[in-house]
Backbone as ProteinMPNN parsed JSONL, in Angstrom:
{"seq_chain_A": "MTVSMVLDHLYIVIFAVIITIIVGVPIGIAAYMFKPARRAILVTVELLQTIPAMALLGIIMVFLGAGKSTVVVGLLLYSLLPVVQNTYLGLSEIDPGIKEVAMGMGMARLYQLVNVEIPTAFPLIFAGIRIATVTSVGVAVFASFVGGGGIGSAIYRGIRVGNMPLIFQSTLTLMVMAVGFDMILAFFERKLQRKFSPR", "coords_chain_A": {"N_chain_A": [[-7.486, 65.016, 22.685], [-5.51, 62.126, 22.516], [-5.242, 58.627, 21.512], [-2.828, 57.591, 22.318], [-2.253, 59.07, 24.61], [-4.154, 58.092, 26.405], [-3.335, 55.411, 26.524], [-0.783, 55.779, 27.553], [-1.462, 56.743, 30.091], [-2.79, 54.513, 31.153], [-0.666, 52.683, 31.125], [1.129, 53.866, 32.956], [-0.407, 53.79, 35.339], [-0.989, 50.991, 35.667], [1.606, 49.845, 35.727], [2.679, 51.184, 37.952], [0.966, 50.266, 39.979], [1.539, 47.529, 40.002], [4.224, 47.594, 40.886], [3.729, 48.745, 43.368], [2.317, 46.711, 44.666], [4.303, 44.735, 44.752], [6.161, 45.97, 46.434], [4.621, 46.995, 48.592], [3.082, 44.883, 49.841], [5.042, 43.081, 51.05], [6.073, 44.994, 52.904], [3.841, 45.447, 54.502], [3.577, 42.879, 55.576], [5.955, 42.801, 57.011], [5.369, 44.751, 58.938], [3.46, 43.383, 60.357], [4.856, 41.12, 61.25], [7.136, 42.048, 62.649], [7.13, 43.533, 65.495], [8.557, 45.707, 66.841], [9.148, 47.424, 64.697], [6.732, 48.117, 63.712], [5.07, 50.417, 64.327], [6.611, 52.52, 63.281], [6.643, 51.888, 60.548], [3.879, 51.99, 59.826], [3.2, 54.63, 60.506], [4.909, 56.038, 58.795], [3.971, 55.367, 56.164], [1.464, 56.511, 56.34], [2.112, 59.224, 56.631], [3.289, 59.736, 54.154], [1.105, 59.799, 52.439], [-0.1, 62.13, 53.17], [1.285, 64.157, 52.021], [0.973, 66.585, 49.515], [0.205, 65.636, 46.155], [1.461, 66.915, 43.925], [3.611, 68.191, 45.172], [5.049, 66.015, 46.14], [5.755, 64.715, 43.741], [7.336, 66.726, 42.687], [9.516, 66.763, 44.48], [10.569, 64.198, 44.022], [11.278, 64.47, 41.343], [13.502, 66.101, 41.477], [15.514, 64.326, 42.073], [15.26, 62.196, 40.223], [14.721, 63.347, 37.811], [12.683, 64.609, 35.034], [9.924, 62.687, 33.754], [8.502, 59.364, 33.109], [9.418, 57.616, 35.1], [9.62, 59.148, 37.419], [6.92, 59.657, 37.908], [5.926, 57.054, 38.332], [7.328, 56.272, 40.661], [6.333, 58.231, 42.369], [3.568, 57.567, 42.408], [3.799, 55.042, 43.51], [4.739, 55.625, 46.16], [2.592, 57.149, 47.031], [0.528, 55.362, 46.977], [1.066, 53.398, 48.781], [-0.092, 53.302, 51.357], [-2.89, 52.134, 51.505], [-2.321, 49.498, 50.665], [-0.231, 48.529, 52.334], [-1.414, 48.946, 54.878], [-3.812, 47.419, 54.71], [-2.745, 44.889, 54.281], [-1.377, 44.467, 56.681], [-3.559, 44.677, 58.523], [-5.235, 42.648, 57.57], [-3.728, 40.339, 58.12], [-3.43, 40.588, 60.869], [-6.002, 40.354, 61.847], [-6.804, 37.757, 61.548], [-8.533, 34.878, 62.587], [-7.619, 33.738, 65.739], [-7.87, 31.044, 66.299], [-7.422, 29.724, 63.892], [-4.694, 30.114, 63.551], [-3.752, 28.72, 65.774], [-4.487, 26.1, 65.146], [-2.867, 25.672, 62.921], [-0.341, 25.875, 64.118], [-0.561, 23.728, 65.846], [-0.469, 21.665, 64.059], [2.14, 21.506, 63.581], [3.388, 23.307, 61.88], [6.011, 25.298, 60.56], [6.933, 28.712, 61.339], [7.285, 30.448, 59.088], [6.265, 28.861, 57.04], [3.628, 28.621, 57.868], [2.83, 31.295, 57.659], [3.016, 31.776, 54.875], [1.412, 29.762, 53.715], [-0.985, 29.632, 55.125], [-1.778, 32.027, 56.599], [-1.406, 34.325, 54.828], [-2.981, 33.538, 52.487], [-5.505, 33.468, 53.789], [-5.826, 36.105, 54.589], [-5.909, 37.364, 52.182], [-8.259, 38.402, 50.749], [-8.742, 40.903, 52.063], [-6.3, 42.139, 51.658], [-6.391, 42.362, 48.906], [-8.465, 44.184, 48.654], [-7.183, 46.499, 49.498], [-5.397, 46.79, 47.37], [-7.2, 47.329, 45.348], [-8.183, 49.864, 46.172], [-5.794, 51.337, 45.983], [-5.329, 51.199, 43.227], [-7.516, 52.579, 42.033], [-7.128, 55.079, 43.18], [-4.666, 55.736, 42.045], [-5.318, 56.189, 39.366], [-6.48, 58.736, 39.382], [-4.459, 60.339, 40.594], [-2.402, 60.083, 38.776], [-2.903, 61.975, 36.871], [-1.361, 64.181, 37.362], [0.975, 63.566, 36.153], [1.63, 64.843, 33.798], [2.786, 67.243, 34.522], [5.334, 66.668, 35.216], [6.562, 65.683, 33.02], [5.552, 63.172, 32.343], [3.468, 62.485, 30.698], [0.286, 61.127, 29.609], [-3.296, 61.385, 30.394], [-3.516, 63.726, 31.783], [-2.037, 65.598, 30.366], [-3.716, 66.351, 28.276], [-5.802, 67.54, 29.704], [-4.469, 69.686, 30.916], [-3.677, 71.093, 28.618], [-6.189, 71.74, 27.605], [-7.146, 73.449, 29.617], [-5.295, 75.514, 29.409], [-5.775, 76.643, 26.864], [-8.429, 77.124, 26.983], [-10.232, 75.176, 26.103], [-13.075, 73.751, 26.439], [-14.583, 71.408, 25.587], [-12.474, 69.544, 25.24], [-11.442, 69.362, 27.843], [-13.698, 68.288, 29.12], [-13.996, 65.836, 27.736], [-11.584, 64.562, 28.41], [-11.773, 64.437, 31.208], [-14.055, 62.857, 31.455], [-13.112, 60.498, 30.321], [-11.204, 59.78, 32.244], [-12.92, 59.309, 34.435], [-14.419, 57.119, 33.478], [-12.345, 55.27, 33.234], [-11.49, 55.005, 35.933], [-13.861, 54.085, 37.183], [-14.204, 51.762, 35.704], [-11.898, 50.206, 36.382], [-12.467, 49.976, 39.112], [-14.896, 48.517, 39.142], [-14.168, 46.094, 37.909], [-12.162, 45.137, 39.664], [-13.672, 45.061, 42.012], [-15.437, 43.028, 41.416], [-13.714, 40.766, 41.374], [-12.871, 40.946, 44.001], [-15.221, 40.344, 45.448], [-15.512, 37.684, 44.655], [-13.253, 36.562, 45.856], [-13.852, 37.029, 48.557], [-16.081, 35.385, 48.888], [-14.9, 32.934, 48.408], [-13.055, 32.66, 50.511], [-14.566, 33.026, 52.759], [-15.932, 31.937, 55.927], [-17.432, 28.732, 56.085]], "CA_chain_A": [[-6.895, 63.89, 23.417], [-5.175, 61.031, 21.599], [-5.22, 57.262, 22.068], [-1.522, 57.39, 22.972], [-2.345, 59.647, 25.958], [-4.914, 57.135, 27.22], [-2.474, 54.241, 26.723], [0.261, 56.236, 28.481], [-2.07, 56.811, 31.424], [-3.004, 53.122, 31.595], [0.65, 52.095, 31.379], [1.658, 54.433, 34.207], [-1.202, 53.289, 36.461], [-0.823, 49.546, 35.837], [2.985, 49.58, 36.148], [2.844, 51.68, 39.324], [0.232, 49.378, 40.891], [2.32, 46.28, 40.113], [5.357, 47.898, 41.768], [3.178, 48.979, 44.706], [2.022, 45.384, 45.242], [5.589, 44.062, 45.022], [6.809, 46.643, 47.562], [3.712, 47.231, 49.717], [2.674, 43.671, 50.564], [6.112, 42.711, 51.992], [6.179, 45.969, 53.995], [2.725, 45.129, 55.392], [3.939, 41.642, 56.284], [6.988, 43.179, 57.989], [4.69, 45.439, 60.04], [2.764, 42.334, 61.117], [5.8, 40.159, 61.841], [8.15, 42.677, 63.5], [6.42, 44.508, 66.328], [9.309, 46.946, 67.101], [9.149, 48.309, 63.524], [5.348, 48.28, 63.249], [4.582, 51.805, 64.41], [7.392, 53.343, 62.342], [6.184, 51.565, 59.186], [2.517, 52.469, 59.607], [3.211, 56.098, 60.554], [5.596, 56.515, 57.591], [3.086, 55.292, 54.986], [0.4, 57.502, 56.542], [2.684, 60.548, 56.36], [3.52, 59.871, 52.712], [-0.128, 60.143, 51.747], [-0.524, 63.495, 53.525], [2.022, 65.109, 51.179], [0.27, 66.849, 48.249], [0.767, 64.855, 45.049], [2.378, 67.734, 43.129], [4.821, 68.419, 45.965], [5.775, 64.742, 46.174], [6.359, 64.518, 42.418], [8.399, 67.726, 42.545], [10.675, 66.299, 45.254], [11.148, 63.038, 43.329], [11.867, 64.94, 40.089], [14.826, 66.65, 41.778], [16.477, 63.215, 42.09], [15.126, 61.298, 39.071], [14.462, 64.094, 36.589], [11.329, 64.519, 34.503], [9.648, 61.458, 32.997], [7.574, 58.374, 33.678], [9.978, 57.012, 36.309], [9.239, 60.024, 38.531], [5.492, 59.441, 38.162], [5.752, 55.702, 38.894], [7.802, 56.312, 42.054], [5.366, 59.045, 43.108], [2.356, 56.766, 42.606], [4.169, 53.991, 44.464], [4.759, 56.181, 47.519], [1.259, 57.659, 47.355], [-0.419, 54.243, 47.05], [1.506, 52.398, 49.749], [-0.923, 53.236, 52.563], [-3.931, 51.103, 51.527], [-1.771, 48.148, 50.493], [0.485, 48.169, 53.57], [-2.358, 48.906, 55.994], [-4.717, 46.28, 54.562], [-1.966, 43.663, 54.483], [-1.174, 44.341, 58.129], [-4.844, 44.417, 59.188], [-5.708, 41.332, 57.151], [-2.97, 39.312, 58.853], [-3.654, 40.766, 62.311], [-7.374, 40.031, 62.213], [-7.111, 36.342, 61.33], [-9.032, 34.169, 63.771], [-6.525, 33.063, 66.449], [-8.07, 29.594, 66.223], [-6.776, 29.229, 62.667], [-3.254, 30.09, 63.818], [-3.499, 27.647, 66.738], [-4.575, 24.825, 64.419], [-1.66, 25.572, 62.097], [0.771, 25.587, 65.02], [-0.776, 22.371, 66.352], [-0.078, 20.714, 62.998], [3.605, 21.511, 63.506], [3.891, 24.164, 60.799], [7.012, 26.318, 60.881], [6.334, 30.052, 61.299], [7.271, 30.962, 57.716], [5.343, 28.009, 56.278], [2.28, 29.016, 58.308], [2.562, 32.612, 57.101], [2.85, 31.703, 53.416], [0.386, 28.812, 53.279], [-2.245, 29.748, 55.87], [-2.168, 33.388, 56.967], [-1.54, 35.209, 53.661], [-4.2, 33.209, 51.733], [-6.697, 33.842, 54.557], [-5.912, 37.571, 54.614], [-5.816, 37.915, 50.828], [-9.377, 39.282, 50.35], [-8.544, 42.263, 52.578], [-5.131, 42.662, 50.939], [-6.869, 42.708, 47.562], [-9.254, 45.412, 48.802], [-6.194, 47.58, 49.52], [-4.899, 46.932, 45.997], [-8.285, 47.995, 44.611], [-8.166, 51.289, 46.55], [-4.567, 51.921, 45.427], [-5.479, 51.302, 41.765], [-8.452, 53.665, 41.707], [-6.456, 56.323, 43.574], [-3.592, 56.004, 41.082], [-5.898, 56.723, 38.132], [-6.639, 60.177, 39.576], [-3.186, 61.003, 40.903], [-1.561, 60.05, 37.572], [-3.18, 63.177, 36.082], [-0.258, 65.122, 37.587], [2.15, 63.112, 35.402], [1.963, 65.795, 32.735], [3.574, 68.349, 35.076], [6.728, 66.226, 35.385], [6.989, 65.05, 31.773], [5.152, 61.76, 32.296], [2.417, 62.26, 29.713], [-1.008, 60.682, 30.126], [-4.487, 62.203, 30.151], [-3.283, 65.041, 32.39], [-1.53, 66.512, 29.324], [-4.883, 66.876, 27.551], [-6.523, 68.435, 30.615], [-3.66, 70.901, 31.053], [-3.778, 71.816, 27.355], [-7.537, 72.275, 27.533], [-7.236, 74.593, 30.544], [-4.431, 76.593, 28.915], [-6.363, 77.314, 25.687], [-9.855, 77.31, 27.207], [-10.978, 74.201, 25.292], [-13.959, 73.042, 27.358], [-14.87, 70.032, 25.14], [-11.305, 68.698, 25.507], [-11.418, 69.122, 29.297], [-14.811, 67.38, 29.431], [-13.667, 64.518, 27.185], [-10.482, 63.993, 29.198], [-12.298, 64.132, 32.536], [-14.966, 61.723, 31.297], [-12.263, 59.305, 30.109], [-10.66, 59.43, 33.563], [-13.994, 58.737, 35.245], [-14.709, 55.781, 32.939], [-11.203, 54.427, 33.578], [-11.53, 54.741, 37.378], [-15.025, 53.234, 37.461], [-13.924, 50.457, 35.094], [-10.968, 49.489, 37.262], [-13.146, 49.679, 40.37], [-15.89, 47.459, 38.923], [-13.464, 44.83, 37.636], [-11.52, 44.677, 40.897], [-14.733, 44.752, 42.975], [-15.94, 41.697, 41.03], [-12.765, 39.767, 41.874], [-12.867, 41.033, 45.461], [-16.376, 39.566, 45.923], [-15.201, 36.265, 44.431], [-12.295, 36.178, 46.889], [-14.557, 37.008, 49.844], [-16.91, 34.159, 48.926], [-14.012, 31.775, 48.448], [-12.371, 32.541, 51.784], [-15.472, 33.227, 53.895], [-16.19, 30.715, 56.687], [-18.596, 27.957, 55.641]], "C_chain_A": [[-6.686, 62.723, 22.46], [-5.2, 59.688, 22.318], [-3.92, 57.024, 22.829], [-1.518, 57.968, 24.391], [-3.074, 58.697, 26.906], [-4.059, 55.917, 27.534], [-1.331, 54.574, 27.686], [-0.253, 56.23, 29.915], [-2.268, 55.404, 31.989], [-1.681, 52.451, 31.955], [1.212, 52.558, 32.721], [0.937, 53.828, 35.41], [-0.928, 51.813, 36.718], [0.587, 49.213, 36.333], [3.212, 50.009, 37.592], [2.14, 50.769, 40.332], [0.98, 48.06, 41.085], [3.506, 46.481, 41.057], [4.877, 48.102, 43.207], [2.865, 47.663, 45.401], [3.32, 44.694, 45.655], [6.272, 44.647, 46.255], [5.903, 46.663, 48.794], [3.332, 46.007, 50.517], [3.782, 43.188, 51.513], [6.274, 43.686, 53.155], [5.051, 45.731, 55.009], [2.98, 43.867, 56.21], [4.984, 41.942, 57.355], [6.366, 43.88, 59.192], [3.973, 44.435, 60.943], [3.746, 41.45, 61.888], [6.723, 40.795, 62.888], [7.532, 43.82, 64.299], [7.227, 45.785, 66.586], [9.257, 47.947, 65.938], [7.734, 48.702, 63.097], [4.904, 49.737, 63.219], [5.299, 52.7, 63.399], [6.908, 53.129, 60.902], [4.828, 52.198, 58.911], [2.439, 54.0, 59.616], [3.847, 56.665, 59.284], [4.679, 56.497, 56.37], [1.901, 56.257, 55.113], [0.887, 58.915, 56.208], [2.883, 60.782, 54.87], [2.26, 60.317, 51.985], [-0.646, 61.534, 52.116], [0.202, 64.554, 52.698], [1.228, 65.345, 49.895], [0.98, 66.176, 47.078], [1.784, 65.654, 44.235], [3.693, 67.982, 43.862], [5.684, 67.162, 45.986], [6.477, 64.487, 44.842], [7.502, 65.503, 42.188], [9.672, 67.309, 43.27], [11.373, 65.157, 44.533], [11.853, 63.474, 42.047], [13.253, 65.538, 40.298], [15.892, 65.556, 41.675], [16.441, 62.376, 40.808], [14.959, 62.033, 37.747], [13.023, 63.908, 36.125], [11.154, 63.219, 33.72], [8.761, 60.497, 33.752], [8.1, 57.749, 34.968], [9.613, 57.826, 37.547], [7.781, 59.794, 38.916], [5.262, 58.089, 38.826], [6.186, 55.667, 40.355], [6.834, 57.115, 42.915], [4.092, 58.272, 43.407], [2.613, 55.625, 43.598], [4.088, 54.515, 45.895], [3.364, 56.614, 47.966], [0.259, 56.523, 47.577], [-0.042, 53.191, 48.095], [0.526, 52.212, 50.908], [-1.996, 52.151, 52.507], [-3.397, 49.685, 51.419], [-1.086, 47.678, 51.775], [-0.498, 47.986, 54.729], [-3.291, 47.697, 55.901], [-4.004, 44.947, 54.721], [-1.764, 43.414, 55.972], [-2.476, 43.974, 58.845], [-5.376, 43.029, 58.844], [-5.03, 40.212, 57.91], [-3.261, 39.387, 60.349], [-5.026, 40.269, 62.753], [-7.778, 38.592, 61.914], [-7.535, 35.701, 62.648], [-7.876, 33.439, 64.458], [-6.641, 31.546, 66.402], [-7.402, 28.987, 65.01], [-5.271, 29.115, 62.886], [-2.899, 28.953, 64.778], [-3.54, 26.283, 66.068], [-3.32, 24.607, 63.588], [-0.441, 25.239, 62.95], [0.672, 24.171, 65.552], [-0.393, 21.302, 65.341], [1.429, 20.695, 62.786], [4.184, 22.355, 62.39], [4.943, 25.134, 61.324], [6.385, 27.69, 60.681], [6.223, 30.577, 59.875], [6.289, 30.175, 56.855], [3.895, 28.376, 56.601], [1.88, 30.357, 57.691], [2.199, 32.514, 55.618], [1.637, 30.868, 53.016], [-0.958, 28.934, 53.994], [-2.664, 31.216, 56.032], [-2.36, 34.312, 55.756], [-2.756, 34.836, 52.808], [-5.478, 33.61, 52.46], [-6.916, 35.354, 54.532], [-6.04, 38.18, 53.226], [-7.019, 38.747, 50.388], [-9.212, 40.72, 50.831], [-7.337, 42.927, 51.917], [-5.56, 43.15, 49.557], [-7.713, 43.984, 47.583], [-8.328, 46.627, 48.833], [-5.623, 47.848, 48.141], [-5.932, 47.659, 45.139], [-8.297, 49.499, 44.901], [-6.959, 51.99, 45.918], [-4.693, 52.143, 43.921], [-6.364, 52.482, 41.381], [-7.836, 55.029, 42.065], [-5.4, 56.721, 42.545], [-4.114, 56.599, 39.783], [-6.026, 58.246, 38.233], [-5.324, 60.898, 39.779], [-2.283, 61.069, 39.672], [-1.824, 61.223, 36.641], [-2.018, 64.163, 36.196], [1.013, 64.723, 36.837], [2.599, 64.13, 34.367], [2.862, 66.921, 33.236], [5.046, 67.97, 35.27], [7.186, 65.409, 34.169], [6.599, 63.605, 31.631], [4.065, 61.448, 31.301], [1.095, 61.862, 30.354], [-2.121, 61.679, 29.858], [-4.335, 63.598, 30.758], [-2.777, 66.058, 31.384], [-2.68, 67.157, 28.566], [-5.658, 67.864, 28.42], [-5.774, 69.758, 30.75], [-3.744, 71.756, 29.786], [-5.149, 72.478, 27.211], [-7.72, 73.495, 28.428], [-6.474, 75.796, 29.986], [-5.079, 77.369, 27.76], [-7.874, 77.52, 25.835], [-10.729, 76.393, 26.374], [-11.841, 73.332, 26.209], [-14.311, 71.62, 26.896], [-13.714, 69.07, 25.421], [-11.213, 68.364, 26.993], [-12.49, 68.125, 29.683], [-14.503, 65.965, 28.959], [-12.598, 63.82, 28.024], [-10.969, 63.571, 30.589], [-13.216, 62.925, 32.486], [-14.188, 60.421, 31.101], [-11.661, 58.829, 31.431], [-11.707, 58.757, 34.444], [-14.324, 57.322, 34.798], [-13.598, 54.807, 33.322], [-11.244, 54.034, 35.061], [-12.675, 53.809, 37.732], [-14.814, 51.836, 36.898], [-13.002, 49.611, 35.95], [-11.678, 49.057, 38.54], [-14.133, 48.528, 40.213], [-15.235, 46.102, 38.705], [-12.854, 44.269, 38.912], [-12.543, 44.339, 41.973], [-15.317, 43.378, 42.697], [-15.027, 40.6, 41.583], [-12.701, 39.767, 43.402], [-14.028, 40.237, 46.058], [-16.14, 38.075, 45.767], [-14.256, 35.754, 45.515], [-12.967, 36.075, 48.251], [-15.423, 35.76, 49.981], [-16.037, 32.909, 49.082], [-13.414, 31.548, 49.831], [-13.281, 32.766, 52.994], [-15.746, 31.903, 54.588], [-17.46, 30.035, 56.192], [-19.523, 27.694, 56.839]], "O_chain_A": [[-7.579, 62.375, 21.686], [-5.184, 59.614, 23.547], [-3.907, 56.342, 23.854], [-0.859, 57.425, 25.277], [-2.671, 58.517, 28.055], [-4.05, 55.436, 28.667], [-0.959, 53.756, 28.527], [0.429, 55.774, 30.832], [-1.956, 55.139, 33.15], [-1.584, 51.744, 32.958], [1.705, 51.756, 33.514], [1.57, 53.406, 36.378], [-0.664, 51.419, 37.854], [0.753, 48.402, 37.244], [3.854, 49.298, 38.366], [2.664, 50.528, 41.42], [1.047, 47.537, 42.197], [3.765, 45.645, 41.923], [5.544, 47.68, 44.152], [3.121, 47.516, 46.596], [3.428, 44.144, 46.751], [6.888, 43.917, 47.031], [6.353, 46.384, 49.905], [3.261, 46.069, 51.744], [3.496, 42.908, 52.677], [6.579, 43.268, 54.272], [5.27, 45.802, 56.218], [2.639, 43.8, 57.39], [4.918, 41.413, 58.465], [6.772, 43.644, 60.33], [3.895, 44.628, 62.157], [3.494, 41.081, 63.035], [7.055, 40.163, 63.892], [7.433, 44.945, 63.811], [6.645, 46.87, 66.557], [9.315, 49.158, 66.151], [7.566, 49.537, 62.209], [4.419, 50.226, 62.198], [4.674, 53.533, 62.743], [6.783, 54.084, 60.135], [4.642, 52.863, 57.892], [1.702, 54.592, 58.828], [3.371, 57.669, 58.753], [4.606, 57.477, 55.627], [1.396, 56.759, 54.109], [0.172, 59.699, 55.584], [2.673, 61.89, 54.377], [2.321, 61.106, 51.042], [-1.535, 62.06, 51.446], [-0.21, 65.713, 52.672], [0.842, 64.376, 49.241], [2.209, 66.152, 47.019], [2.847, 65.137, 43.891], [4.76, 67.983, 43.249], [6.907, 67.238, 45.864], [7.643, 64.093, 44.811], [8.511, 65.161, 41.572], [10.775, 67.477, 42.748], [12.599, 65.129, 44.434], [12.897, 62.926, 41.694], [14.09, 65.489, 39.397], [17.02, 65.81, 41.251], [17.481, 61.897, 40.357], [15.043, 61.423, 36.682], [12.248, 63.163, 36.725], [12.095, 62.714, 33.108], [8.324, 60.766, 34.871], [7.312, 57.387, 35.841], [9.33, 57.261, 38.604], [7.444, 59.741, 40.099], [4.489, 57.99, 39.779], [5.49, 55.098, 41.196], [6.544, 56.738, 44.05], [3.588, 58.313, 44.53], [1.756, 55.291, 44.416], [3.437, 53.906, 46.745], [3.002, 56.464, 49.133], [-0.738, 56.696, 48.279], [-0.757, 52.203, 48.269], [0.335, 51.094, 51.386], [-2.021, 51.3, 53.396], [-3.957, 48.766, 52.015], [-1.329, 46.567, 52.246], [-0.427, 47.002, 55.466], [-3.535, 47.025, 56.903], [-4.579, 43.987, 55.233], [-1.955, 42.301, 56.461], [-2.494, 43.067, 59.676], [-5.9, 42.323, 59.705], [-5.679, 39.242, 58.303], [-3.331, 38.357, 61.02], [-5.199, 39.82, 63.887], [-8.954, 38.241, 62.012], [-6.946, 35.967, 63.696], [-7.218, 32.608, 63.833], [-5.634, 30.84, 66.458], [-6.876, 27.876, 65.072], [-4.647, 28.143, 62.461], [-1.869, 28.299, 64.616], [-2.729, 25.41, 66.377], [-2.771, 23.506, 63.55], [0.393, 24.422, 62.559], [1.683, 23.484, 65.698], [-0.039, 20.181, 65.706], [1.939, 19.971, 61.93], [5.33, 22.158, 61.989], [4.786, 25.716, 62.397], [5.413, 27.824, 59.938], [5.176, 31.098, 59.491], [5.569, 30.75, 56.04], [3.046, 28.433, 55.712], [0.742, 30.537, 57.257], [1.21, 33.092, 55.166], [0.916, 31.225, 52.084], [-1.96, 28.398, 53.522], [-3.769, 31.596, 55.647], [-3.371, 35.007, 55.669], [-3.512, 35.73, 52.427], [-6.437, 34.046, 51.823], [-8.052, 35.824, 54.463], [-6.257, 39.385, 53.1], [-6.818, 39.743, 49.694], [-9.509, 41.657, 50.09], [-7.35, 44.129, 51.65], [-5.142, 44.215, 49.103], [-7.676, 44.771, 46.637], [-8.65, 47.668, 48.26], [-5.389, 49.001, 47.776], [-5.583, 48.497, 44.307], [-8.409, 50.31, 43.982], [-7.08, 53.094, 45.386], [-4.223, 53.153, 43.397], [-6.01, 53.281, 40.515], [-8.008, 56.006, 41.336], [-5.258, 57.899, 42.215], [-3.44, 57.42, 39.161], [-5.717, 58.962, 37.28], [-5.1, 61.959, 39.196], [-1.488, 61.999, 39.534], [-1.051, 61.452, 35.711], [-1.721, 64.892, 35.249], [2.01, 65.443, 36.874], [3.79, 64.269, 34.09], [3.622, 67.496, 32.456], [5.897, 68.838, 35.464], [8.073, 64.562, 34.271], [7.236, 62.867, 30.88], [3.755, 60.279, 31.069], [0.818, 62.217, 31.5], [-1.92, 62.687, 29.181], [-4.963, 64.548, 30.29], [-3.049, 67.251, 31.52], [-2.642, 68.346, 28.249], [-6.116, 68.899, 27.936], [-6.383, 70.827, 30.701], [-3.865, 72.979, 29.859], [-5.26, 73.618, 26.759], [-8.373, 74.464, 28.038], [-6.932, 76.935, 30.072], [-4.955, 78.591, 27.68], [-8.525, 78.031, 24.923], [-11.833, 76.768, 25.979], [-11.387, 72.297, 26.698], [-14.338, 70.706, 27.72], [-13.939, 67.919, 25.796], [-10.939, 67.222, 27.362], [-12.241, 67.217, 30.477], [-14.723, 65.002, 29.693], [-12.703, 62.627, 28.309], [-10.626, 62.496, 31.081], [-13.168, 62.065, 33.366], [-14.554, 59.378, 31.643], [-11.614, 57.63, 31.705], [-11.424, 57.765, 35.115], [-14.489, 56.427, 35.627], [-13.866, 53.663, 33.688], [-11.055, 52.866, 35.401], [-12.493, 52.855, 38.488], [-15.19, 50.843, 37.521], [-13.284, 48.442, 36.215], [-11.52, 47.926, 38.998], [-14.194, 47.651, 41.074], [-15.683, 45.089, 39.243], [-13.0, 43.085, 39.214], [-12.317, 43.427, 42.769], [-15.655, 42.643, 43.625], [-15.495, 39.632, 42.181], [-12.502, 38.723, 44.023], [-13.852, 39.535, 47.053], [-16.517, 37.287, 46.634], [-14.432, 34.65, 46.032], [-12.692, 35.15, 49.015], [-15.492, 35.154, 51.05], [-16.39, 31.965, 49.789], [-13.277, 30.41, 50.281], [-12.818, 32.703, 54.133], [-15.793, 30.859, 53.938], [-18.455, 30.705, 55.913], [-20.564, 27.056, 56.685]]}, "name": "protein", "num_of_chains": 1, "seq": "MTVSMVLDHLYIVIFAVIITIIVGVPIGIAAYMFKPARRAILVTVELLQTIPAMALLGIIMVFLGAGKSTVVVGLLLYSLLPVVQNTYLGLSEIDPGIKEVAMGMGMARLYQLVNVEIPTAFPLIFAGIRIATVTSVGVAVFASFVGGGGIGSAIYRGIRVGNMPLIFQSTLTLMVMAVGFDMILAFFERKLQRKFSPR"}
């Protein structure tokens, strides 16, 4: 396993998570704001995560070809559920009293959403981002099967030639990466919870 494989894996995961945040948070907000579309949105993101990762990447590869773009889109679709669901739940579970105070102050609906509701819901939204990130580290292993590179290439090579030390090293690197991301994001999640918790 080479350093470039580890960097490739990190690049794929980080880029996919950034895209997931950019896409997933607005979709979660839409599910909260637009009741007629809510069920369709939530059911769709749930269904996406039930598709096996290899099958999903295979379908995407038919349209985008082999490469990192296929992996990023696959990780995006696979990681939408925790981000969309937590965004929706975070906004839905805000104390109605907070919303009433904001309305009583004459805030417009959009202003209230951006300046009161999203900041209040952000700890739960961030928890969804944390889940999506850790999940992406594992799912990105399948990148090697669609020409995306990453640590999965080393694992596949190790399995093909029966190189147990290589498989162990690659798996251990994945575990360290997943635990590292989880610990860092858990630290920030606790900070956010303390910051936004009722006094």
